[in-house]
C-alpha positions in Angstrom: -0.4 18.4 22.2 2.7 18.2 20.0 4.0 14.7 19.2 6.3 13.0 16.8 5.1 9.6 15.7 6.6 6.9 13.5 4.8 4.3 11.5 6.6 1.6 9.7 5.6 0.0 6.4 7.0 -3.5 5.6 7.4 -4.3 2.0 7.8 -7.9 0.7 8.7 -8.6 -2.9 8.3 -12.0 -4.7 9.6 -12.5 -8.2 9.3 -15.1 -10.8 10.5 -15.0 -14.4 8.2 -12.3 -15.7 6.1 -11.2 -12.7 6.9 -9.3 -9.6 4.4 -9.1 -6.7 4.8 -6.7 -3.7 2.9 -6.5 -0.4 3.1 -3.3 1.6 1.8 -3.8 5.2 1.1 -1.3 7.9 0.0 -1.8 11.5 -1.1 1.4 13.2 -0.6 2.0 17.0 -4.4 1.5 17.3 -4.1 -2.0 15.9 -5.4 -1.4 12.4 -3.7 -3.8 9.9 -3.7 -2.5 6.3 -2.0 -4.3 3.4 -1.6 -3.1 -0.2 -0.8 -5.3 -3.1 1.1 -4.4 -6.3 2.0 -6.4 -9.4 4.4 -5.8 -12.3 4.5 -7.9 -15.4 7.5 -7.8 -17.7 6.9 -8.0 -21.4 9.0 -11.1 -22.5 10.5 -9.0 -25.3 11.9 -6.4 -22.8 15.3 -6.9 -21.1 15.2 -8.6 -17.7 15.9 -5.7 -15.2 14.6 -6.9 -11.8 15.0 -3.5 -10.2 12.4 -2.0 -12.6 9.9 -4.8 -11.7 10.6 -4.2 -8.0 10.1 -0.5 -8.3 6.8 -0.8 -10.2 5.3 -3.5 -8.0 6.3 -1.6 -4.8 4.9 1.7 -6.1 1.6 0.0 -7.0 1.5 -1.7 -3.6 2.1 1.6 -1.8 -0.6 3.3 -3.8 -3.0 0.4 -3.0 -2.0 0.7 0.7 -2.7 4.4 0.6 -6.2 3.9 -0.9 -7.0 1.3 1.7 -5.8 3.5 4.5 -8.0 6.4 3.2 -11.0 4.1 3.0 -10.3 3.0 6.7 -10.1 6.7 7.6 -13.5 7.4 6.0 -15.0 4.5 8.0 -13.5 5.9 11.2 -14.8 9.4 10.5 -18.3 8.0 9.8 -18.3 6.0 13.0 -17.3 9.1 15.1 -19.6 11.6 13.4 -22.5 9.3 12.4 -22.4 11.0 9.0 -21.2 9.5 5.7 -17.7 10.8 4.9 -15.5 11.1 1.8 -11.8 12.0 2.1 -10.6 14.0 -0.9 -7.8 12.2 -2.8 
């Protein structure tokens, strides 16, 4: 069966003077909630460019979300097959 699906990721960014935190959240149609977290710390000697902190924190949150989703996939495969699984990264 051919199908086109769309999943949406919500990204929230919080900043203070030298630290940017990002949360990337996904809820699958099956009801699985997965959230990745990313942090970027600015060296106080570097210029204050908020966009760079946002980019780095979001990139790290998305990478963390991806790892958590892969881990959930491994658990699902194991529950279906009854065998330990490892998804290649």
